[in-house]
C-alpha positions in Angstrom: 49.9 169.0 -90.8 47.4 171.6 -92.0 46.7 169.5 -95.1 46.0 166.4 -92.9 43.6 168.4 -90.8 41.8 169.7 -93.9 41.4 166.2 -95.2 40.1 165.0 -91.8 37.6 167.9 -91.8 36.2 166.7 -95.1 35.3 163.4 -93.4 32.8 165.2 -91.0 29.5 163.4 -91.3 27.8 166.1 -89.3 28.2 169.4 -91.2 27.1 172.5 -89.3 24.6 175.0 -90.6 24.8 178.6 -89.8 22.1 179.6 -87.3 21.0 182.4 -89.6 19.5 179.7 -91.9 17.5 178.0 -89.1 13.7 178.5 -89.1 11.9 177.5 -85.9 8.2 176.7 -86.0 5.4 176.1 -83.5 4.8 172.6 -84.8 8.5 171.8 -84.4 8.4 172.9 -80.8 5.4 170.6 -80.1 7.1 167.6 -81.8 10.3 168.3 -79.8 8.4 168.4 -76.5 6.5 165.2 -77.3 9.8 163.5 -78.3 11.4 164.5 -75.0 8.6 163.0 -73.0 8.7 159.8 -75.0 12.4 159.5 -74.5 12.0 160.1 -70.7 9.4 157.4 -70.4 11.5 154.9 -72.3 14.5 155.7 -70.0 12.4 155.1 -66.9 11.1 151.8 -68.2 14.5 150.4 -68.9 14.2 147.4 -66.5 14.0 143.7 -67.3 12.1 140.9 -65.7 13.9 137.5 -65.1 11.7 134.4 -65.0 12.7 131.3 -63.1 10.9 128.0 -62.3 11.3 126.1 -59.0 9.4 123.4 -57.2 6.7 124.8 -54.9 7.1 123.5 -51.3 4.6 125.9 -49.6 1.5 124.4 -47.9 -1.4 126.7 -48.0 -3.0 129.7 -49.7 -5.6 132.3 -49.0 -8.5 132.6 -51.4 -10.4 135.8 -51.6 -13.8 136.1 -53.3 -16.7 138.5 -53.8 -19.7 136.9 -55.6 -23.2 138.3 -56.1 -26.3 136.1 -56.5 -29.3 138.3 -57.5 -31.9 135.6 -57.1 -30.9 133.6 -54.0 -31.5 134.9 -50.5 -28.7 134.9 -48.0 -30.5 132.4 -45.7 -30.4 129.7 -48.3 -26.9 130.3 -49.5 -24.0 128.3 -47.9 -20.3 128.1 -48.6 -18.7 124.6 -48.5 -15.1 123.4 -49.2 -13.5 120.0 -49.6 -10.3 118.6 -51.0 -8.7 115.3 -51.9 -6.9 115.1 -48.6 -10.3 114.5 -47.0 -10.7 117.9 -45.3 -14.3 119.1 -45.5 -15.9 122.3 -44.2 -19.7 122.8 -44.6 -21.7 125.9 -44.2 -18.6 128.0 -43.5 -19.4 131.2 -41.5 -16.2 132.7 -40.2 -14.3 135.3 -42.2 -17.4 135.6 -44.5 -19.9 138.5 -44.8 -23.3 138.3 -46.4 -25.2 141.3 -47.8 -28.9 141.0 -48.4 -29.8 142.7 -51.7 -33.2 143.8 -52.9 -34.4 143.2 -56.5 -32.5 146.3 -57.7 -29.2 145.2 -56.2 -29.3 147.6 -53.3 -28.0 146.5 -49.9 -30.7 145.8 -47.3 -28.5 144.4 -44.5 -24.9 143.5 -44.1 -23.7 141.2 -41.4 -21.0 138.6 -40.6 -22.3 135.1 -40.2 -22.7 134.1 -36.6 -23.3 130.7 -35.0 -26.5 129.8 -33.3 -30.2 130.5 -33.8 -33.2 132.1 -32.1 -34.4 130.3 -28.9 -37.7 130.4 -27.1 -38.2 130.2 -23.3 -39.6 126.7 -23.1 -38.5 124.3 -25.8 -40.3 121.0 -26.4 -38.7 118.1 -24.6 -38.2 114.5 -25.9 -40.8 113.1 -23.5 -43.4 115.4 -25.0 -43.5 118.1 -22.3 -42.0 121.6 -22.2 -38.7 122.3 -20.6 -39.1 123.2 -16.9 -36.8 125.3 -14.9 -33.7 123.4 -13.8 -34.4 120.5 -16.2 -31.8 119.5 -18.8 -32.9 120.0 -22.3 -33.2 116.9 -24.6 -35.2 117.6 -27.8 -37.0 115.0 -29.7 -35.8 113.7 -33.0 -39.4 112.9 -34.1 -38.8 109.2 -34.5 -35.4 109.4 -36.1 -33.4 108.6 -33.0 -30.7 105.9 -33.4 -30.7 105.2 -29.7 -32.7 106.2 -26.6 -29.9 108.5 -25.5 -29.9 110.6 -28.7 -31.2 114.1 -28.4 -31.9 116.6 -31.2 -31.5 120.0 -29.6 -31.5 122.0 -32.8 -33.2 122.1 -36.2 -29.9 121.1 -37.7 -29.7 118.0 -35.5 -33.2 116.9 -36.5 -32.3 117.3 -40.2 -29.1 115.3 -39.7 -31.1 112.5 -37.9 -33.6 112.4 -40.8 -30.7 112.3 -43.3 -29.2 109.2 -41.6 -32.6 107.5 -41.8 -33.0 108.5 -45.4 -36.1 110.5 -44.6 -37.1 113.8 -46.1 -37.9 116.8 -43.8 -40.9 117.9 -45.8 -42.6 120.2 -43.3 -40.2 122.1 -41.0 -43.0 124.2 -39.6 -44.1 121.2 -37.5 -40.6 120.8 -36.0 -40.2 122.6 -32.8 -36.5 123.2 -33.1 -36.9 124.7 -36.6 -39.7 126.9 -35.5 -37.6 128.1 -32.6 -34.7 129.0 -34.9 -37.1 130.7 -37.2 -35.5 129.1 -40.2 -38.7 128.9 -42.3 -39.8 132.4 -41.4 -36.4 133.8 -42.5 -36.7 131.9 -45.8 -40.1 133.3 -46.4 -39.1 136.8 -45.4 -36.1 136.9 -47.8 -37.9 135.4 -50.8 -37.3 137.6 -53.9 -34.0 138.9 -52.5 -30.4 138.4 -53.6 -27.2 138.0 -51.8 -23.6 139.2 -52.0 -21.1 137.0 -50.3 -17.5 138.1 -49.8 -14.6 137.1 -47.6 -11.7 134.7 -47.7 -10.9 131.0 -47.2 -7.6 129.4 -46.2 -7.1 126.3 -48.4 -4.4 123.6 -48.7 -2.3 123.4 -51.8 -4.0 120.2 -53.1 -6.8 119.7 -55.5 -10.2 120.5 -54.1 -13.2 122.7 -54.6 -15.3 125.3 -52.9 -18.9 126.0 -53.8 -21.9 128.2 -53.2 -25.0 126.0 -52.8 -28.7 126.9 -52.1 -29.3 125.2 -48.8 -26.8 123.5 -46.5 -24.9 120.7 -48.2 -24.6 117.3 -46.7 -21.6 115.2 -47.6 -22.3 111.5 -47.8 -20.8 108.7 -50.0 -18.6 111.3 -51.8 -21.7 113.1 -53.0 -23.2 116.4 -51.8 -26.9 116.0 -51.0 -28.4 119.4 -50.2 -31.2 119.8 -47.7 -33.7 121.5 -49.9 -37.0 119.8 -49.4 -38.5 122.8 -47.6 -38.7 124.5 -50.9 -40.5 123.7 -54.2 -39.0 124.2 -57.6 -35.4 124.9 -58.6 -33.0 127.8 -57.9 -31.8 130.5 -60.2 -28.0 130.4 -59.9 -27.4 133.5 -62.0 -24.3 135.1 -60.5 -21.6 137.7 -61.0 -18.0 137.2 -59.7 -16.9 140.7 -58.7 -13.5 139.4 -57.5 -11.7 136.1 -57.2 -8.0 135.8 -56.4 -5.5 133.4 -54.9 -3.2 135.4 -52.8 -2.0 139.1 -53.0 -2.1 140.9 -56.4 1.1 142.0 -58.0 1.9 144.3 -61.0 0.7 142.8 -64.3 -1.4 140.0 -62.8 -4.7 139.4 -64.5 -7.5 137.5 -62.7 -9.6 136.1 -65.5 -12.8 135.8 -63.4 -12.9 139.4 -62.1 -16.3 140.9 -63.2 -17.3 137.6 -64.9 -21.1 137.2 -65.1 -23.3 134.3 -66.0 -27.1 134.2 -66.5 -29.0 131.0 -66.0 -31.1 129.6 -68.9 -34.6 128.3 -68.5 -33.6 125.2 -66.4 -31.6 125.1 -63.3 -28.4 123.1 -62.8 -24.8 123.3 -61.7 -22.3 125.8 -63.0 -18.7 124.7 -62.7 -15.4 126.6 -63.0 -12.2 124.5 -63.4 -9.2 126.5 -62.2 -5.5 125.8 -62.7 -3.5 127.7 -60.2 0.2 128.5 -60.6 2.1 129.7 -57.5 4.1 132.9 -58.2 6.6 135.1 -56.4 7.1 138.6 -57.7 10.2 140.6 -56.6 10.2 144.3 -57.6 13.3 146.4 -58.3 13.6 147.3 -54.6 13.7 143.6 -53.5 10.2 143.5 -52.1 8.6 140.1 -52.5 5.0 139.4 -53.2 3.8 135.8 -52.7 0.8 135.2 -54.9 -0.7 133.0 -57.7 -1.8 133.2 -61.3 -4.6 131.0 -62.7 -6.4 130.0 -65.8 -10.0 128.9 -66.0 -12.5 126.9 -68.1 -16.3 126.8 -67.5 -19.0 124.2 -67.8 -22.8 124.1 -67.1 -24.5 120.9 -66.1 -28.2 121.0 -66.9 -30.5 120.0 -64.1 -32.9 118.1 -66.4 -30.9 114.9 -66.1 -30.9 111.9 -63.8 -29.3 111.8 -61.3 -30.1 115.5 -60.9 -27.0 117.5 -60.1 -26.9 119.7 -57.0 -27.8 123.3 -57.8 -25.0 125.7 -57.2 -21.8 127.3 -58.4 -18.7 125.1 -58.0 -15.0 126.2 -58.2 -12.7 123.2 -58.7 -9.1 124.2 -58.3 -5.8 122.4 -58.6 -2.3 123.9 -57.7 0.7 123.4 -60.0 3.7 121.8 -58.3 5.9 124.3 -60.1 6.3 127.9 -58.8 7.1 130.8 -61.1 9.5 133.5 -59.8 9.5 136.9 -61.5 12.4 139.2 -60.6 12.7 142.8 -61.8 16.4 143.7 -62.5 18.3 146.7 -63.9 20.2 146.1 -67.1 24.0 146.2 -67.2 25.6 149.6 -67.8 26.8 148.6 -71.3 23.4 147.3 -72.2 21.8 150.4 -70.8 24.0 152.7 -72.8 23.3 150.7 -76.0 19.6 151.0 -75.4 20.0 154.7 -74.5 21.6 155.4 -77.9 18.9 153.4 -79.7 16.2 155.3 -77.9 17.7 158.8 -78.5 18.6 158.0 -82.2 15.2 156.3 -82.9 13.0 159.0 -81.3 15.1 161.8 -82.8 14.9 160.4 -86.3 11.2 159.6 -86.2 10.3 163.0 -84.7 12.4 164.7 -87.4 10.4 162.9 -90.1 7.2 163.9 -88.4 8.3 167.5 -88.1 9.4 167.6 -91.7 6.1 166.2 -92.9 4.1 168.7 -90.9 6.3 171.6 -92.0 6.3 170.9 -95.7 2.6 170.0 -95.5 1.8 173.3 -94.0 4.0 175.1 -96.4 2.4 173.5 -99.4 -1.1 174.2 -98.1 -0.3 177.8 -97.4 1.1 178.3 -100.9 -2.0 176.8 -102.5 -4.2 179.1 -100.4 -2.2 182.1 -101.6 -2.8 181.0 -105.2 -6.5 180.8 -104.5 -6.9 177.0 -104.9 -8.3 176.8 -101.3 -10.6 179.3 -99.7 
């Protein structure tokens, strides 16, 4: 029996060294500490993410944006949306905040867009006189009335009436409604300013677009015709996208348009972003679900020196994928975890041993050469 045990002892692949022969060093202590931290981090990160594809049956999504235009005043900047289902929203004002910026990018004024304009005490009536007390207001359309009953009680209604006639509103200063709403004065006051627009839009999960256009857009015959005849020259649509996301952010998501910036060349035109959105659900290790989206983007600039002249503005054309991606964080099985645990301990221990040996023998060789006078 003793002979058998002696033979078994000779098979020991881990011979022991007497502690009297150990030499502990400062570099070895540092390497050991670093190796322990690395092993701990690898232990903690031992989770896996399962990916699954399903058909997306959800109906809507919330789009968040934060865009800065350093050369377009807030008065002239509008936000419009439309999609292939026929839903259209022009000059959106709810859930959006505009910040007036000076030439250095500092905030002058921040306010949420309201509805309505400045009024005067006695507006001009359709019959040519001023509004008397107790009289119902019916503003003139300045010859653009489609019927005798039509009234234009705001600058916007006058502009719409002119549009339907195909006329250009070349001098809004002479339009009583526009003067009352102080539209032109606000444009003149804000010339040279910039604008930061941020907020959110609720969009349907169909192909569509939202865009920032200088001047209020008018949708007719499937073409946006902006109301910009009050100004001369083009618009500088240089812009910076501070933030653009579809839904809530989740760990590891990358929004490719965050902090994207574009500077307009000599001529104006239309800058277009084509966005492909992929619905995503992320479930963390605790079972908490985050409904969100990922997207990719391509860009294109349409020069304004062509006919027909494209509308100046920044357009975001989006399309949702019918397939939803589901990411689920999961713990590995115990057997798999133990296998990886052995691999981590063995790998880190071996590499750290090599590094420690290299440092130790390097220091030893350097010290010996210094003692011989080869290094001073």
